[in-house]
N, C-alpha and C positions, 0 to 999 in steps of 0.2 A: 503494500497500500505505500502511496506516496505521502510524504509527509508535508502539509501546510505549513506554509509560514505566516508565521502567526505576527504581521504587523501590518499599518495600514498605509496607504499612499502619503506622501509628504509632499508639499510645495505647495502649486498651486493646481485646482482641480477643474475638470472640464466639466458642463454639464449640457450638453445640446438640446436644441428643441427638440418638437415636433413639427418638421415641417409639411405643411398641407397643402397640394395641388388645388385648382380651382375647383375640382368636385368634391372637396372635402376629407378627401382619401389621403393617407401617410404619403407622400413623396418619400422612397427609399434610395432615391439617386442623391437627393437633398440633402438627406441625413447622412449619406456616408461621406459628401463633400463636406459637410459642418462637421462630421468627427474626424477628418484628415485633415482639415484645417486647423485644429484644435492639438493635433498632435503634431503637425508640421510646425505649430510656433511653442511646443515645448511644454506643455502641459501634462503634469506627472500622472494623472488618471482619467478615466472617461466614466462618468455617473451615468447611465440612459436611465430612459422612462422614470425621472424623478421627478421634482416639481416646475424646473423649467422645461421640462418635458413633457407636460400637462398629464401627470399621473392619473389625474383627477377623472378624466375624460376619456381613456385610452380603453379600445375592446379587447378584450382577451388576443386577438389575432394580431391587434396593432400594436399591443406591447409584446407579443411573440417577434415580432418583426423588426423590433426596434432593436431588441437585445442580440439577435442572429446580425444585424446590419454591423451593430457594435463590436460584438465580437469577431467577426469576419475583416473590418475594416483596421482594427486594432494589432490584430493577426499575431497577440504577444509583445507587443512593442511598447504598451504600458498596461497595466491590471484594468480591467473593466468589471464595474459596481452595479448593479441595479437597484432602482427603488421596490420594495415592496412596503405592504400597509394596508391601512385602508382596514377594509373589512377582513376578519381575521380570516375567515374559510379562502377568501381570494389570497391573504400574505403569505397562506401557507402554501397555495398552489403556484403561487409567483415563486416564492423561494426554492421548491423543487425543481419548478421550471428552470431557475435561474444555476441552479447546480447542474441539471442534466444538460442544458446548452453549453457548460463550461466555462461561466462567467468566473472572477476570482474572488468577488464576495458580491454583498448588499447591504443598501441603508436604508433602515426600518423608518417607516414613516408614519405619524400618528395615526392611532384607530379613527374609526370615521366616527365621526360628531361627536360619541356618547365622553363625558369628563368622568373618568374613574378615579376611586379611590388609589393611593399608591398601591395595594395589594393588588389590584386589579391591573395597574399598569404594569407592574411586576410580570405578574401573570400572561398578559399580551405580548411582551416582548418573548416569554418563556415559553410560550408554546411555539412561536416562531422560528425561535433559536435550538430548540428542538425536534424541527425537520431537518436542519441541513448541518453539515459541519463546516459550511464556508465561513470565510471571516464577514464579522459583523458590524457596523457601524452604528449604533443607536441614535437617533436624531429627538433633540430634545427642542420641543417647541409648541405653541398652543395648547392642546388637551394633553401633552406627553411631556409633564415637567418631573424631571425624576430628581426626591431629594436623595442627601448623601447615602442613608441606609438601602435606599431600593438600588441605586446605582450601584454600590458594593455588591450588593446580593446576585446580579446580574453575571459579577467581575469572576463568580463560579464556572462561568462559561469560559473557557478559554479562547474559543472565536470571537468573542467581542472584543475589538481592537481598537476600537474608537469610540469619542462622543461628539458628534456634530452638535453646537449650541447655536439654536435660533431664537431660544429666549430672551437673551440680553439682559439675564438679572445677575449683576456683578458680583453679588454677595454670594448668590448661590454657585456661581463657578468660581470664586475664590475658593469657596469651603470644599469642592468638587475635586478642583485640581491640585490644590496643596495638601491634601488627605491623599490622594490617590497617585498623583505623582506620574512617572513617565509610564504605569501599569497599562495607559492609555493615550492613543495618538489624541490630540484634541483639537478640533476643527473647529472654526467658524464659519457659521453658517447663517449669519446675519442676512435677511435682503440684501444688502450691498455690502459684503463684507469689507470691501478698502475703505468704507467708510469709517468702521469700527477696529480695525486692526491694531493700531496702536495702542487700543486700550487691552486687547486680548494679548497683545504679544508678551508682555512682561510675565502674565501669568501661566505661559508654558505653550500657547499657540503660536504654531509655526505653518501653520497651512490654513488654507480659506476656499471657499466655491468659489469662481467668478462667473459672474453673469455676463459683465462687458468682455471677457475675454471672446466670447462667441463674433465680436464685431471690433474690438479694441485691445487683442490682446497683449500688442508691443507694450501698452500703455499701464497692463495691470501686471506686466513682467518689468519694468520701469518702475514704477509704485514698491512693487515687491522690493527691488534690490535696493531702492533707497530708504527704504523701511529698516531692512537687514544690516545694512552699511551706516546709519545711522546719519542719512543725507537727511537733513531737517529740511533743508532750504527747498530743493527738489521736492520733498514729501508736500510741502505747502504750497509749491505752484501748480503742482497735477489736483490737488485738492480742490483750489480757486478756480483753476483753467477747466477741468475736465469732468473730477469725481461730484464734487457739490455740482456744479449745473445739471449733472444727468441725473441725481438724485431728487433734484427739486421737481423733474419731469415724473420722476417714478414714483412719486410722494402724491402726486396728482389726482390717479385714479385709481381705484381697486383696479388688483389685476395686472396693471402696468409693469409688474417686476415680470411677466411672462412676457407679456407683447411688447415691450420696449426691447426685449432682445431681440425679436424678430424684425422690428422694426430698423435696429440698428445694422442687423445682419443684411437687409435690402438693400441700405443705404449704401454699406461698403462692397455691394457686389454679388451677396451670396443668395443662391437663388431658394430665400424662404417663402416670402410674401408676407404681407402685414396681412395674414388670418389665423386667427384661434380660436379652439374649441369654446362653447358656453359652458359657464355662466363668464368668461374672460371676456373683455371687447378689444377691438383693433385700437391702436394710437390714433388719436384723432389727429386732422389735418394740422392742426397749429401747432400741436406736441411735434410732430412729426417734423414741422419746419425748423422748429428749434432743435431738436435732437442733429438733424443734417447739419445745421450751421455748427454745431459745437462738435461734432466726428470733423467735420472739415476743416475748421480752423486747429483742434488738435493734431492731426495728422500734419497739416502744415507748421505748427510750431515745434512737435514734437516727430519727426519723421519717422518712418517705418524701420525699424533695424535691420540688420543681416537676419535672414531667417534660422541661420545655423545656430540655433540659439543654445543656452546653456545655463539653465536656472539654479543657482546654491542653496542645495535643501539638505 
């Protein structure tokens, strides 16, 4: 039996979208291009069919197709993790499919709708974990917030290799990271992780999920390198010129955390279209124009680097 390497990806993590054709069906060729673009730009892992990939609205067939495309395109160059969660029965089906198709691990998304007690949340993760030996990253957000004791109980499962925080309650994060230490890989999963990374990094977070890497990966790389090297001037300039202006648009409408990615990709020439699944709405024309101006000025001020990238992790 092949031994599983128990560690989570580090660095900047890629979260592809679910490109849709005019008929609303998944465009597998566009997805392949999205994934290949992220790999070529030096992202350290592919997380497929997660929040950015409209997990909430995927059919079983679309989900399987996305995972298959990701595994084929990555071809072992970077690890592939899937999103599993929501309805517990579906989550178990997804985690089994993830293992059968040959992915490297999975990210557990929150349970569907119900806000449970800690014992219930523990049992939700426990049932998923016991159906696969693959590496697992637990995602803390919304109705799945893990108190320290609950998280410690989950560490009895060696396949739990990381925690992705999308909650942002720093007192809890301090308690978790400083008690558990390097047993887990700590991943910043806030909706726009570049915005909050300086707060997370001193606590042991050296990894984050990057939405803007789908269309401005060189900016995310530049920001990450400046942050880790202590180049505070460049970090501040990137905030003022790029990150904060994009974040203002993202916060202006519900669902823009997804649709803004597709709009940005369309602006830079990646074939995804400004089409999303309900209840998410496409980016409105006014906001699309502002985003286009930000992207254009950002590329002019911070030209795209050589694509033979090397990210220090």
